[in-house]
Short mmCIF file of the C-alpha atoms (twelve columns), coordinates in Angstrom:
data_MODEL
# 
_entry.id   MODEL 
# 
loop_
_atom_site.group_PDB 
_atom_site.id 
_atom_site.type_symbol 
_atom_site.label_atom_id 
_atom_site.label_alt_id 
_atom_site.label_comp_id 
_atom_site.label_asym_id 
_atom_site.label_seq_id 
_atom_site.Cartn_x 
_atom_site.Cartn_y 
_atom_site.Cartn_z 
_atom_site.pdbx_PDB_model_num 
ATOM 1   C CA . MET A 1   18.888 -7.221  5.370  1 
ATOM 2   C CA . ASP A 2   21.495 -9.974  5.311  1 
ATOM 3   C CA . TYR A 3   22.497 -9.114  8.864  1 
ATOM 4   C CA . LEU A 4   18.926 -9.457  10.163 1 
ATOM 5   C CA . GLU A 5   18.375 -12.727 8.308  1 
ATOM 6   C CA . ARG A 6   21.594 -14.225 9.656  1 
ATOM 7   C CA . ALA A 7   20.842 -12.907 13.148 1 
ATOM 8   C CA . MET A 8   17.468 -14.683 13.132 1 
ATOM 9   C CA . VAL A 9   18.942 -17.983 11.991 1 
ATOM 10  C CA . TYR A 10  21.992 -17.856 14.279 1 
ATOM 11  C CA . GLY A 11  19.933 -16.560 17.177 1 
ATOM 12  C CA . TRP A 12  17.444 -19.404 16.733 1 
ATOM 13  C CA . TYR A 13  20.243 -21.959 16.523 1 
ATOM 14  C CA . HIS A 14  22.062 -20.531 19.542 1 
ATOM 15  C CA . ASN A 15  18.870 -20.629 21.617 1 
ATOM 16  C CA . LEU A 16  18.477 -24.335 20.803 1 
ATOM 17  C CA . GLU A 17  21.271 -25.145 23.203 1 
ATOM 18  C CA . ARG A 18  19.236 -23.739 26.075 1 
ATOM 19  C CA . SER A 19  15.879 -25.139 25.022 1 
ATOM 20  C CA . GLY A 20  16.683 -28.852 25.191 1 
ATOM 21  C CA . PHE A 21  14.207 -29.282 22.326 1 
ATOM 22  C CA . PRO A 22  15.378 -31.238 19.234 1 
ATOM 23  C CA . PRO A 23  16.304 -28.840 16.392 1 
ATOM 24  C CA . TRP A 24  13.740 -30.312 13.987 1 
ATOM 25  C CA . ALA A 25  10.887 -29.910 16.478 1 
ATOM 26  C CA . ASP A 26  11.995 -26.431 17.493 1 
ATOM 27  C CA . ALA A 27  12.329 -25.413 13.835 1 
ATOM 28  C CA . TYR A 28  8.767  -26.518 13.161 1 
ATOM 29  C CA . VAL A 29  7.364  -24.721 16.218 1 
ATOM 30  C CA . THR A 30  9.299  -21.552 15.307 1 
ATOM 31  C CA . LEU A 31  7.989  -21.632 11.738 1 
ATOM 32  C CA . LYS A 32  4.424  -22.114 12.967 1 
ATOM 33  C CA . GLU A 33  4.838  -19.099 15.273 1 
ATOM 34  C CA . ILE A 34  6.075  -17.005 12.356 1 
ATOM 35  C CA . ASP A 35  3.106  -18.274 10.315 1 
ATOM 36  C CA . ASP A 36  0.765  -17.041 13.031 1 
ATOM 37  C CA . PHE A 37  2.384  -13.608 13.222 1 
ATOM 38  C CA . THR A 38  2.472  -13.102 9.470  1 
ATOM 39  C CA . ASP A 39  -0.873 -14.629 8.484  1 
ATOM 40  C CA . HIS A 40  1.052  -17.393 6.757  1 
ATOM 41  C CA . TYR A 41  3.626  -15.021 5.287  1 
ATOM 42  C CA . LYS A 42  1.158  -12.508 3.847  1 
ATOM 43  C CA . ARG A 43  1.923  -9.472  6.045  1 
ATOM 44  C CA . PHE A 44  5.137  -8.305  7.619  1 
ATOM 45  C CA . GLY A 45  4.240  -5.290  9.694  1 
ATOM 46  C CA . ASN A 46  5.443  -3.459  12.767 1 
ATOM 47  C CA . GLU A 47  3.130  -5.049  15.336 1 
ATOM 48  C CA . GLU A 48  4.795  -5.057  18.752 1 
ATOM 49  C CA . PRO A 49  4.345  -8.783  19.519 1 
ATOM 50  C CA . PHE A 50  5.948  -9.657  16.173 1 
ATOM 51  C CA . ILE A 51  8.845  -7.246  16.765 1 
ATOM 52  C CA . GLU A 52  9.311  -8.713  20.251 1 
ATOM 53  C CA . PHE A 53  9.305  -12.269 18.855 1 
ATOM 54  C CA . LEU A 54  11.809 -11.469 16.085 1 
ATOM 55  C CA . SER A 55  14.118 -9.570  18.434 1 
ATOM 56  C CA . ARG A 56  14.167 -12.562 20.819 1 
ATOM 57  C CA . LEU A 57  14.685 -14.921 17.886 1 
ATOM 58  C CA . SER A 58  17.624 -12.893 16.613 1 
ATOM 59  C CA . ASN A 59  19.092 -12.056 20.046 1 
ATOM 60  C CA . ILE A 60  19.000 -8.367  19.139 1 
ATOM 61  C CA . ASP A 61  17.791 -5.807  21.671 1 
ATOM 62  C CA . ARG A 62  14.098 -5.046  20.976 1 
ATOM 63  C CA . ASP A 63  14.589 -1.308  20.437 1 
ATOM 64  C CA . THR A 64  17.526 -1.857  18.110 1 
ATOM 65  C CA . PHE A 65  15.645 -4.521  16.191 1 
ATOM 66  C CA . LYS A 66  12.556 -2.319  15.946 1 
ATOM 67  C CA . GLN A 67  14.618 0.555   14.568 1 
ATOM 68  C CA . MET A 68  16.267 -1.679  11.950 1 
ATOM 69  C CA . TRP A 69  12.967 -3.349  11.029 1 
ATOM 70  C CA . SER A 70  11.142 -0.033  10.603 1 
ATOM 71  C CA . MET A 71  13.675 1.089   7.974  1 
ATOM 72  C CA . LEU A 72  12.705 -1.808  5.692  1 
ATOM 73  C CA . SER A 73  9.899  -2.000  3.182  1 
ATOM 74  C CA . GLU A 74  7.302  -4.751  3.537  1 
ATOM 75  C CA . LYS A 75  8.891  -6.511  0.548  1 
ATOM 76  C CA . GLN A 76  12.300 -6.438  2.245  1 
ATOM 77  C CA . ARG A 77  10.791 -7.758  5.480  1 
ATOM 78  C CA . ALA A 78  9.120  -10.573 3.565  1 
ATOM 79  C CA . GLU A 79  12.431 -11.434 1.915  1 
ATOM 80  C CA . ILE A 80  14.221 -11.570 5.277  1 
ATOM 81  C CA . ILE A 81  11.527 -13.783 6.791  1 
ATOM 82  C CA . ASP A 82  11.515 -16.066 3.733  1 
ATOM 83  C CA . LYS A 83  15.279 -16.543 3.821  1 
ATOM 84  C CA . ALA A 84  15.470 -16.976 7.586  1 
ATOM 85  C CA . THR A 85  12.620 -19.479 7.739  1 
ATOM 86  C CA . TYR A 86  14.009 -21.464 4.836  1 
ATOM 87  C CA . ASN A 87  17.436 -21.679 6.451  1 
ATOM 88  C CA . ILE A 88  15.857 -22.723 9.751  1 
ATOM 89  C CA . THR A 89  13.936 -25.380 7.800  1 
ATOM 90  C CA . LEU A 90  17.116 -26.681 6.176  1 
ATOM 91  C CA . ILE A 91  18.885 -26.937 9.529  1 
ATOM 92  C CA . GLY A 92  15.905 -28.709 11.092 1 
ATOM 93  C CA . VAL A 93  15.623 -31.225 8.244  1 
ATOM 94  C CA . ARG A 94  19.361 -31.902 8.246  1 
ATOM 95  C CA . LYS A 95  19.416 -32.466 12.001 1 
ATOM 96  C CA . LEU A 96  16.383 -34.771 11.786 1 
ATOM 97  C CA . LEU A 97  17.946 -36.900 9.056  1 
ATOM 98  C CA . GLU A 98  21.231 -37.060 10.974 1 
ATOM 99  C CA . TRP A 99  19.327 -38.147 14.090 1 
ATOM 100 C CA . ILE A 100 17.520 -40.853 12.106 1 
ATOM 101 C CA . THR A 101 20.816 -42.141 10.730 1 
ATOM 102 C CA . LYS A 102 22.409 -42.143 14.169 1 
ATOM 103 C CA . LYS A 103 19.415 -43.884 15.758 1 
ATOM 104 C CA . LEU A 104 19.475 -46.528 13.024 1 
ATOM 105 C CA . SER A 105 23.124 -47.231 13.881 1 
ATOM 106 C CA . GLU A 106 21.951 -48.823 17.140 1 
ATOM 107 C CA . GLU A 107 22.249 -52.604 17.142 1 
ATOM 108 C CA . LYS A 108 18.515 -53.155 17.616 1 
ATOM 109 C CA . TYR A 109 17.861 -51.457 14.243 1 
ATOM 110 C CA . LYS A 110 20.442 -53.457 12.297 1 
ATOM 111 C CA . GLU A 111 17.821 -55.208 10.155 1 
ATOM 112 C CA . ALA A 112 15.724 -52.063 9.767  1 
ATOM 113 C CA . ARG A 113 18.646 -50.082 8.321  1 
ATOM 114 C CA . ALA A 114 18.419 -51.906 4.991  1 
ATOM 115 C CA . LYS A 115 14.666 -51.298 4.811  1 
ATOM 116 C CA . VAL A 116 15.001 -47.578 5.537  1 
ATOM 117 C CA . LEU A 117 17.854 -47.335 3.046  1 
ATOM 118 C CA . GLN A 118 15.660 -48.943 0.394  1 
ATOM 119 C CA . ASP A 119 12.764 -46.651 1.304  1 
ATOM 120 C CA . ALA A 120 15.069 -43.632 0.942  1 
ATOM 121 C CA . LYS A 121 16.214 -44.863 -2.460 1 
ATOM 122 C CA . ASP A 122 12.587 -45.432 -3.450 1 
ATOM 123 C CA . TYR A 123 11.897 -41.824 -2.515 1 
ATOM 124 C CA . LEU A 124 14.854 -40.577 -4.543 1 
ATOM 125 C CA . SER A 125 13.669 -42.540 -7.579 1 
ATOM 126 C CA . GLY A 126 10.124 -41.191 -7.248 1 
ATOM 127 C CA . ARG A 127 8.443  -44.439 -6.207 1 
ATOM 128 C CA . ILE A 128 7.225  -42.972 -2.900 1 
ATOM 129 C CA . TYR A 129 6.584  -39.474 -1.539 1 
ATOM 130 C CA . GLY A 130 8.590  -37.780 1.194  1 
ATOM 131 C CA . THR A 131 5.726  -38.072 3.673  1 
ATOM 132 C CA . MET A 132 5.508  -41.804 2.995  1 
ATOM 133 C CA . LEU A 133 9.248  -42.129 3.585  1 
ATOM 134 C CA . MET A 134 8.911  -40.378 6.936  1 
ATOM 135 C CA . ASN A 135 5.893  -42.489 7.907  1 
ATOM 136 C CA . ARG A 136 7.827  -45.669 7.141  1 
ATOM 137 C CA . ILE A 137 10.754 -44.469 9.233  1 
ATOM 138 C CA . ALA A 138 8.379  -43.661 12.093 1 
ATOM 139 C CA . PHE A 139 6.973  -47.178 11.900 1 
ATOM 140 C CA . VAL A 140 10.494 -48.616 12.221 1 
ATOM 141 C CA . PHE A 141 11.048 -46.707 15.473 1 
ATOM 142 C CA . TRP A 142 7.514  -46.956 16.865 1 
ATOM 143 C CA . PRO A 143 5.732  -49.997 15.386 1 
ATOM 144 C CA . SER A 144 3.064  -50.175 18.086 1 
ATOM 145 C CA . VAL A 145 0.930  -47.921 20.267 1 
ATOM 146 C CA . LYS A 146 2.942  -49.181 23.236 1 
ATOM 147 C CA . ASP A 147 6.189  -48.018 21.573 1 
ATOM 148 C CA . ILE A 148 4.651  -44.617 20.899 1 
ATOM 149 C CA . LYS A 149 3.530  -44.230 24.514 1 
ATOM 150 C CA . GLU A 150 6.946  -45.305 25.815 1 
ATOM 151 C CA . SER A 151 8.798  -42.893 23.532 1 
ATOM 152 C CA . GLY A 152 7.958  -39.892 25.662 1 
ATOM 153 C CA . TYR A 153 8.158  -36.811 23.443 1 
ATOM 154 C CA . GLU A 154 10.384 -38.471 20.845 1 
ATOM 155 C CA . TYR A 155 7.461  -39.588 18.664 1 
ATOM 156 C CA . ASP A 156 5.726  -36.180 18.784 1 
ATOM 157 C CA . ASN A 157 8.991  -34.389 18.064 1 
ATOM 158 C CA . PHE A 158 9.629  -36.674 15.094 1 
ATOM 159 C CA . PHE A 159 6.283  -35.689 13.613 1 
ATOM 160 C CA . ARG A 160 6.996  -32.023 14.226 1 
ATOM 161 C CA . GLY A 161 10.134 -32.587 12.182 1 
ATOM 162 C CA . LYS A 162 8.095  -34.333 9.518  1 
ATOM 163 C CA . GLY A 163 6.022  -31.140 9.369  1 
ATOM 164 C CA . LEU A 164 9.094  -29.372 7.981  1 
ATOM 165 C CA . LEU A 165 8.415  -31.118 4.668  1 
ATOM 166 C CA . GLY A 166 5.752  -28.468 4.139  1 
ATOM 167 C CA . TYR A 167 8.442  -25.783 4.222  1 
ATOM 168 C CA . ILE A 168 11.242 -27.348 2.161  1 
ATOM 169 C CA . SER A 169 11.397 -27.687 -1.609 1 
ATOM 170 C CA . HIS A 170 11.193 -31.175 -3.067 1 
ATOM 171 C CA . THR A 171 14.612 -30.692 -4.684 1 
ATOM 172 C CA . ASP A 172 16.314 -29.693 -1.441 1 
ATOM 173 C CA . PHE A 173 14.663 -32.526 0.473  1 
ATOM 174 C CA . MET A 174 15.958 -34.969 -2.142 1 
ATOM 175 C CA . ILE A 175 19.470 -33.556 -1.786 1 
ATOM 176 C CA . TYR A 176 19.291 -33.844 2.008  1 
ATOM 177 C CA . VAL A 177 17.892 -37.388 1.927  1 
ATOM 178 C CA . ARG A 178 20.710 -38.441 -0.382 1 
ATOM 179 C CA . LYS A 179 23.425 -36.694 1.627  1 
ATOM 180 C CA . TYR A 180 22.330 -37.226 5.231  1 
ATOM 181 C CA . LEU A 181 20.245 -40.397 5.105  1 
ATOM 182 C CA . VAL A 182 21.367 -42.553 2.179  1 
ATOM 183 C CA . GLU A 183 25.075 -41.802 2.443  1 
ATOM 184 C CA . GLY A 184 24.955 -42.077 6.237  1 
ATOM 185 C CA . LEU A 185 23.212 -45.451 6.117  1 
ATOM 186 C CA . GLU A 186 25.487 -46.782 3.397  1 
ATOM 187 C CA . LYS A 187 28.481 -46.067 5.646  1 
ATOM 188 C CA . GLN A 188 26.915 -48.298 8.313  1 
ATOM 189 C CA . LYS A 189 26.765 -51.416 6.132  1 
# 
C-alpha cells in the first residue's frame, strides 16, 4: 500500500517536469480527475479507465498496477487514494505559497509585501479566512480586468491553486502559511 501511494505522488511530481503546468494548478486538476473517477472518493473500484489513470499517475505499467490494485480491498484502495491526494495537495499548496513569496520579492511588489504579510498574519490569528487571504493576494497581483487579461494563464492557475484549500486541513494550511508565506516574506524585509 505504501509503495502504491508513494508511486502515485512521486509519479505525479515527476510528470510535472514534462507538463510545464504549475504544480498547484496541476495538483488541483489531478485531484478533480480523481474526484470524477471515484465519485468524490466514495468508490474505489477496478474500472479500466481508473486503473489506466492511476497507472499513468504512478508511472507503473498498467498490467502491473492492475494486478497490485486488484489484491487490495476497497478500504485499502480508499486509504491509498486519500494519502496520495493529500500529499499531492500539500505539495501543490507549498509550491503555490513559495511562488507567491518569490513573486512578491519583485521590486514592483515592494509595498504590497507588507500588506500580504499582514493579511497572512490576520489569517493566522483568525481574523480572516484562507479564501479571503488568497483573494487579497490575487488582488495584489491582478488588481484590474486588464491585469487579469494580460496575465495569460497565471491568473487561472492561481485560482486552481486556491481550489486546493478545499482539500487541505485548516491546521495544515495554517502551518504552511506560517512557514512558506510569513517566514518567507519576513526574510524579504
